[in-house]
SEZALUM-819319 format. One record per residue (C-alpha): residue number from 0; residue in three letters; z, x, y. Coordinates in steps of 0.02 Angstrom, whole numbers, plus 50000, padded with zeros to 5 digits. Each point is the difference from the previous one (the first is absolute). Layout:
residues N
 num residuo    c3    c1    c2
 NUM     ALA     Z     X     Y
...
This chain:
residues 417
 num residuo    c3    c1    c2
   0     MET 47844 48826 49204
   1     GLY 49954 50149 49885
   2     LYS 49910 50090 50129
   3     TYR 50163 50011 50099
   4     ILE 50105 50090 49867
   5     GLU 49848 50107 49923
   6     LYS 50133 50173 50002
   7     VAL 50109 49906 49850
   8     SER 49978 50108 49857
   9     ASN 49949 49868 49847
  10     SER 49965 49823 49981
  11     SER 50178 49967 49946
  12     GLU 50071 50047 50159
  13     LYS 49885 49919 50100
  14     ASP 50037 49833 49904
  15     ILE 50201 50037 50040
  16     PHE 49949 50038 50173
  17     ILE 49903 49846 50018
  18     SER 50142 49901 49931
  19     ILE 50121 50079 50092
  20     PHE 49893 49938 50159
  21     ASP 49961 49827 49954
  22     PHE 50168 49945 49934
  23     ALA 50111 50093 50123
  24     ALA 50138 49874 50071
  25     ILE 49944 50042 50175
  26     GLY 49837 49981 50099
  27     ILE 49904 50136 50001
  28     ILE 49831 50033 50116
  29     VAL 49890 50133 50010
  30     SER 49873 50019 50141
  31     ASN 49899 50128 50075
  32     GLN 50032 50077 50186
  33     SER 49890 49853 50079
  34     GLY 50103 49867 49930
  35     LYS 49896 49945 49859
  36     ILE 50094 49946 49850
  37     LEU 49949 50081 49841
  38     LEU 50130 49951 49872
  39     ALA 50132 49865 50004
  40     ASN 50123 49969 49841
  41     GLN 50043 49835 49938
  42     TYR 50167 49979 50086
  43     ALA 49911 50038 50175
  44     GLU 49877 49867 49965
  45     LYS 50125 49878 49952
  46     LEU 50093 50043 50150
  47     PHE 49867 49968 50131
  48     GLY 49941 49839 49894
  49     TYR 49831 50089 49948
  50     ASP 49899 49986 49834
  51     SER 49959 50147 49884
  52     LYS 49909 50115 50099
  53     GLU 49987 49904 50133
  54     LEU 50081 50112 50118
  55     GLU 49883 50155 49955
  56     GLY 49894 50023 50150
  57     ARG 50090 49918 50110
  58     GLU 50079 50097 50151
  59     VAL 50190 50034 50024
  60     GLU 50000 49898 50175
  61     ASP 49960 49845 49885
  62     LEU 50177 50007 49937
  63     ILE 50091 50003 50187
  64     PRO 50023 49849 50108
  65     ASN 49861 50007 50142
  66     GLU 50145 50044 50137
  67     ALA 50041 50148 49917
  68     ARG 49821 50080 49931
  69     ASN 49949 50096 50160
  70     ARG 50167 50083 50006
  71     HIS 49980 50047 49805
  72     ILE 49822 50066 50027
  73     GLN 50080 50124 50118
  74     HIS 50150 50053 49877
  75     ARG 49861 50014 49863
  76     GLN 49899 50127 50099
  77     LYS 50159 50081 50051
  78     TYR 50048 50024 49809
  79     ASN 49822 50052 49972
  80     SER 50015 50152 50106
  81     ASP 50166 50039 49920
  82     PRO 50027 49934 49808
  83     HIS 50156 50009 49954
  84     VAL 50141 49902 49871
  85     ARG 50089 49887 50122
  86     ILE 50102 49842 49990
  87     MET 49958 49837 50101
  88     GLY 50076 49847 50043
  89     SER 50196 50055 49978
  90     ASN 50085 49890 50115
  91     LEU 49830 49946 50074
  92     ASP 49941 49822 50002
  93     LEU 49818 50038 49928
  94     GLN 49892 49862 49941
  95     GLY 49872 49985 49878
  96     LEU 49860 49853 49987
  97     LYS 49945 49903 49851
  98     LYS 49843 49934 49951
  99     ASN 50058 49833 50038
 100     GLY 50048 50046 50188
 101     ASP 50193 50004 49948
 102     LYS 50098 50147 50069
 103     PHE 50152 50082 49905
 104     TYR 50105 50163 50051
 105     LEU 49967 50161 49907
 106     GLU 50053 50165 49982
 107     VAL 49855 50139 49970
 108     SER 50014 50194 49946
 109     LEU 49853 50117 50023
 110     GLY 49940 50135 49911
 111     PHE 49833 50094 49967
 112     PHE 49883 50087 49889
 113     LYS 49856 50123 50047
 114     THR 49841 50042 49891
 115     GLN 49857 50132 50029
 116     ASP 49913 49875 50118
 117     ASN 50140 49869 50077
 118     THR 50174 49957 50026
 119     TYR 50079 49841 49921
 120     VAL 50142 49881 50074
 121     MET 50096 49923 49876
 122     ALA 50128 49862 50073
 123     PHE 50158 49942 49884
 124     VAL 50031 49817 50060
 125     TYR 50149 49890 49967
 126     ASP 50033 49839 50050
 127     VAL 50176 49978 50101
 128     SER 49992 49815 50060
 129     ASN 50140 49959 49887
 130     GLN 50098 50132 50078
 131     LYS 49954 49945 50186
 132     GLU 50034 49833 49969
 133     ALA 50180 50044 49939
 134     GLU 50019 50120 50157
 135     LEU 49941 49838 50118
 136     GLU 50127 49899 49916
 137     ILE 50138 50122 50027
 138     LEU 49958 50012 50176
 139     GLU 49992 49805 50023
 140     ARG 50177 50018 49921
 141     ASN 50043 50145 50118
 142     LYS 49952 49903 50141
 143     ALA 50103 49848 49965
 144     ILE 50151 50088 49949
 145     GLU 49975 50103 50167
 146     GLN 49990 49839 50090
 147     TYR 50149 49942 49924
 148     SER 50099 50146 50026
 149     ALA 49938 49990 50191
 150     GLU 50079 49830 50008
 151     ILE 50156 50051 49913
 152     LYS 50018 50160 50123
 153     ALA 49967 49876 50141
 154     LEU 50139 49894 49973
 155     ASN 50108 50150 49970
 156     GLU 49944 50102 50124
 157     ASN 50156 49968 50135
 158     LEU 50107 50012 49863
 159     GLU 49955 50175 49954
 160     GLU 49991 50061 50170
 161     GLN 50165 49958 50021
 162     ILE 50036 50084 49852
 163     LYS 49894 50164 50036
 164     ASN 50092 50015 50187
 165     ARG 50181 49984 49919
 166     THR 49976 50118 49862
 167     LYS 49879 50132 50089
 168     ALA 50159 50071 50101
 169     LEU 50085 50011 49833
 170     LEU 49874 50068 49907
 171     GLU 49950 50134 50132
 172     THR 50191 50040 50003
 173     LEU 50000 50024 49802
 174     GLN 49850 50094 49999
 175     HIS 50081 50128 50133
 176     LEU 50147 50020 49910
 177     GLU 49911 50023 49839
 178     THR 49892 50151 50085
 179     SER 50150 50065 50069
 180     LYS 50086 50007 49843
 181     LYS 49858 50070 49908
 182     GLU 49970 50129 50136
 183     LEU 50193 50035 50000
 184     GLU 50008 50025 49817
 185     LYS 49858 50110 49999
 186     ALA 50069 50111 50144
 187     LEU 50165 50024 49911
 188     SER 49904 50032 49840
 189     LYS 49923 50144 50082
 190     GLU 50150 50041 50114
 191     LYS 50075 50029 49831
 192     GLU 49880 50092 49910
 193     LEU 49990 50114 50150
 194     GLY 50175 50032 49998
 195     GLU 50001 50040 49823
 196     LEU 49845 50124 50019
 197     LYS 50078 50069 50146
 198     SER 50171 50041 49917
 199     ARG 49906 50070 49837
 200     PHE 49897 50103 50114
 201     VAL 50134 50061 50106
 202     SER 50094 50040 49818
 203     MET 49851 50066 49929
 204     ALA 49959 50111 50151
 205     SER 50165 50066 50018
 206     HIS 50011 50071 49817
 207     GLU 49803 50044 49982
 208     PHE 49970 50059 50176
 209     ARG 50165 50120 49991
 210     THR 49957 50121 49874
 211     PRO 49821 50061 50050
 212     LEU 50050 49997 50192
 213     SER 50153 50120 49942
 214     THR 49869 50109 49910
 215     ILE 49870 50004 50144
 216     LEU 50154 50058 50119
 217     SER 50076 50116 49876
 218     SER 49843 50094 49973
 219     ILE 49938 49998 50184
 220     GLN 50169 50085 50031
 221     LEU 49973 50126 49863
 222     ILE 49810 50036 50060
 223     SER 50086 50034 50168
 224     LYS 50096 50143 49922
 225     TYR 49844 50086 49907
 226     HIS 49916 50115 50124
 227     LEU 49940 50139 49884
 228     THR 49833 50002 49927
 229     GLU 50075 50037 49818
 230     HIS 50100 49825 50027
 231     GLN 49820 49920 49995
 232     GLU 50036 49935 49822
 233     LYS 50164 49913 50054
 234     ARG 49918 49915 50147
 235     GLU 49877 49934 49891
 236     LYS 50114 49934 49874
 237     HIS 50098 49895 50145
 238     ILE 49826 49941 50077
 239     GLN 49962 49930 49840
 240     ARG 50172 49921 49987
 241     ILE 49951 49925 50172
 242     VAL 49830 49922 49947
 243     GLY 50086 49932 49847
 244     SER 50121 49904 50101
 245     VAL 49855 49951 50142
 246     ASN 49903 49938 49851
 247     HIS 50139 49916 49923
 248     LEU 50060 49904 50162
 249     ASN 49828 49950 50004
 250     ASP 49996 49920 49847
 251     ILE 50156 49900 50062
 252     LEU 49905 49942 50144
 253     GLU 49847 49967 49918
 254     GLU 50066 49884 49877
 255     PHE 50092 49887 50129
 256     LEU 49842 49991 50089
 257     SER 49898 49956 49855
 258     VAL 50150 49844 49958
 259     GLY 49970 49937 50189
 260     ARG 49796 50024 49994
 261     LEU 50016 49905 49819
 262     GLU 50121 49850 50057
 263     GLU 49903 49994 50146
 264     GLY 49843 49973 49922
 265     LYS 49902 50145 50084
 266     ILE 49953 50097 49842
 267     LYS 49847 49909 49925
 268     ALA 49911 50060 49823
 269     ASN 49833 50050 50020
 270     PHE 49909 49962 49828
 271     ALA 49854 50125 49953
 272     GLU 49939 50101 49853
 273     HIS 50084 50153 49963
 274     ASP 49991 50163 49857
 275     LEU 50169 49970 49946
 276     GLU 50009 50182 49925
 277     THR 49963 50073 50184
 278     CYS 50129 49891 50075
 279     PHE 50127 50041 49876
 280     HIS 49954 50194 49990
 281     GLU 50042 50003 50198
 282     VAL 50169 49928 49973
 283     THR 50046 50100 49860
 284     ASN 49938 50171 50082
 285     GLU 50099 49957 50154
 286     MET 50160 49939 49918
 287     GLN 50003 50165 49870
 288     ASN 50010 50098 50166
 289     ILE 50162 49931 50038
 290     ALA 50076 49981 49816
 291     LYS 50159 50084 49945
 292     GLN 49989 50178 49919
 293     GLY 49914 49990 49828
 294     GLN 49967 49819 50019
 295     LYS 49824 49947 49937
 296     ILE 49896 49841 50042
 297     GLU 49878 49960 49855
 298     PHE 49866 49863 50031
 299     SER 49874 49916 49873
 300     HIS 49899 49858 50019
 301     THR 49897 49886 49859
 302     GLY 49863 49888 50041
 303     ASP 49879 49959 50136
 304     LYS 50023 50114 50182
 305     ILE 49944 49871 50138
 306     VAL 50135 49883 50046
 307     VAL 49999 49874 50148
 308     THR 50160 50023 50088
 309     ASP 50076 50068 50177
 310     CYS 50025 50200 49943
 311     SER 50088 50027 50154
 312     ILE 50148 49863 49948
 313     LEU 49970 50070 49809
 314     LYS 50041 50175 50057
 315     LYS 50146 49958 50109
 316     ILE 50065 49892 49836
 317     LEU 49991 50158 49888
 318     ILE 50061 50134 50133
 319     ASN 50155 49891 50019
 320     LEU 50019 49983 49788
 321     LEU 49960 50178 49989
 322     SER 50139 50044 50133
 323     ASN 50126 49920 49912
 324     ALA 49950 50068 49841
 325     ILE 50014 50171 50066
 326     LYS 50165 49954 50089
 327     PHE 50095 49938 49862
 328     SER 49923 50126 49852
 329     PRO 50074 50166 49964
 330     GLU 49895 50171 50010
 331     ASN 49885 50046 49878
 332     SER 49961 49810 49961
 333     THR 49835 49924 49958
 334     ILE 49943 49820 50125
 335     ILE 49875 49914 49878
 336     ILE 49879 49893 50112
 337     LYS 49868 49897 49882
 338     SER 49878 49885 50057
 339     VAL 49898 49868 49901
 340     LEU 49849 49905 50088
 341     ASP 49911 49869 49876
 342     GLU 49959 49806 49997
 343     GLN 50200 49962 50013
 344     GLY 50001 50075 50173
 345     LEU 50079 50177 50053
 346     ILE 50170 50053 49926
 347     ILE 50092 50147 50070
 348     GLN 50160 50078 49924
 349     VAL 50103 50137 50070
 350     THR 50133 50079 49887
 351     ASP 50133 50123 50036
 352     ASN 50156 50060 49900
 353     GLY 50109 49993 50147
 354     ILE 50173 49906 50008
 355     GLY 49935 49835 49965
 356     ILE 50069 49843 50070
 357     SER 50132 49869 49941
 358     GLN 49956 49829 49942
 359     LYS 50120 49935 50124
 360     ASP 49912 50100 50143
 361     GLN 49834 49954 49939
 362     LYS 50002 49815 50054
 363     HIS 50023 50072 50180
 364     LEU 49861 50145 50033
 365     PHE 49893 49898 50109
 366     GLU 50137 49949 50110
 367     ARG 50004 50070 50175
 368     PHE 50124 50163 50012
 369     PHE 50042 49990 49809
 370     ARG 50054 50150 49925
 371     ALA 50050 50016 49821
 372     GLU 50177 50063 49957
 373     ASN 49942 50164 49939
 374     ALA 49896 50038 50130
 375     ILE 50116 49972 50147
 376     ASN 50032 50205 50032
 377     ILE 49810 50037 49991
 378     LYS 49909 49980 50163
 379     GLY 49897 49838 50029
 380     THR 49995 49838 50095
 381     GLY 49989 49854 49874
 382     LEU 49835 49952 50072
 383     GLY 49875 50085 49889
 384     LEU 49983 49862 49872
 385     HIS 50023 49860 50112
 386     ILE 49840 50079 50081
 387     VAL 49908 50035 49828
 388     ALA 50026 49810 49970
 389     LYS 49930 49941 50160
 390     PHE 49851 50109 49982
 391     VAL 49971 49945 49808
 392     GLU 50018 49822 50062
 393     MET 49861 50042 50121
 394     LEU 49883 50057 49858
 395     HIS 50024 49842 49896
 396     GLY 50111 50110 49892
 397     ASP 50152 49997 49887
 398     ILE 50140 50129 49981
 399     PHE 50098 50022 49845
 400     ILE 50170 50124 49978
 401     ASP 50030 50068 49831
 402     SER 50155 50108 49998
 403     GLU 50178 50074 49941
 404     LEU 50124 50093 50055
 405     GLY 49993 50186 49960
 406     LYS 49819 49968 49919
 407     GLY 49876 49979 50130
 408     THR 49899 49876 50095
 409     THR 49829 49920 49971
 410     VAL 49912 49909 50124
 411     THR 49860 49886 49961
 412     LEU 49882 49911 50122
 413     HIS 49865 49881 49953
 414     PHE 49864 49941 50114
 415     ASN 49868 49867 49965
 416     GLN 49816 50033 50019
């Protein structure tokens, strides 16, 4: 068989290859594209009942029962036109033909290799007769069991029919009651949740809407009194107050809409590659414009710049966190954003020197409408961190709060990559 392994680099490797081929515990047959057997290992010869080297030169079809030979020739020709690794015989009743005419069940896997001039097919053959016999025995037992079961079923058919008829109405009634109970519980739960939501919204709206609406009304009334050109500066001042109040109302409504869309599953994350620094700079530049007097937002990044995330959702998270940091921090303070992107994932920290959060309140920060005791007199809806938590979950991340009253807050986000 040396001429078929001439690419093996040295005699030692050839000996190893020949030993593996000859003594493999599976039948191996190598043939050319015309179906002529060129090589067969000892296991294959024994499997088909041939003496050493007796298979070489025979046709592959000599190992196949007469009734399947023509079909096999067609399969072989089709395989030659598109040679590839494939498994044959799994869950099929393929049979082989021994030299003495006996048939046996087998399974065959095919492979191929090419030289400069020819393509050769390798068949890996193993005997599954024992498995087939076991399967047939199981089938026979199953048939006997099925027959016995059918007799028992026939004997009990009348009784079962009576039981079915008598219990059918009861089962239908119970099922209807169970369905009605679940629907009622679901409806009551939704109704209760909706009632709480409406109650909290009315309470919040009556408080949060009153101030900006009063500001708008008073500013409009004052603007109407400024008719002269030299009053332009005063008009501008009140216009800015109106714009600020309208933006505040818009933010409140946007938070409510976001909660609704999130809970209804209408917001989906679209993951793609983004430049992290570009995404952050867009947010910090936007938020710096609404910072208090003297407040500074400082951003630094370490590690890779390209991250797989939804930049739009990430921006919403950052805007919300920075809004809180600006709102709850004094003038002339610094808000620090740090991000790290490495093999551990993406870590983002937003740190402020604001009023801080008590340990008691930290347990409820991500609940809808919750507001810390020391933030009651500061405008807000209590929805911001609830929305942030939902967005972080959508990006497969976690959020952690580290805060102390009077000493500021650090919010840490961790996203797996």
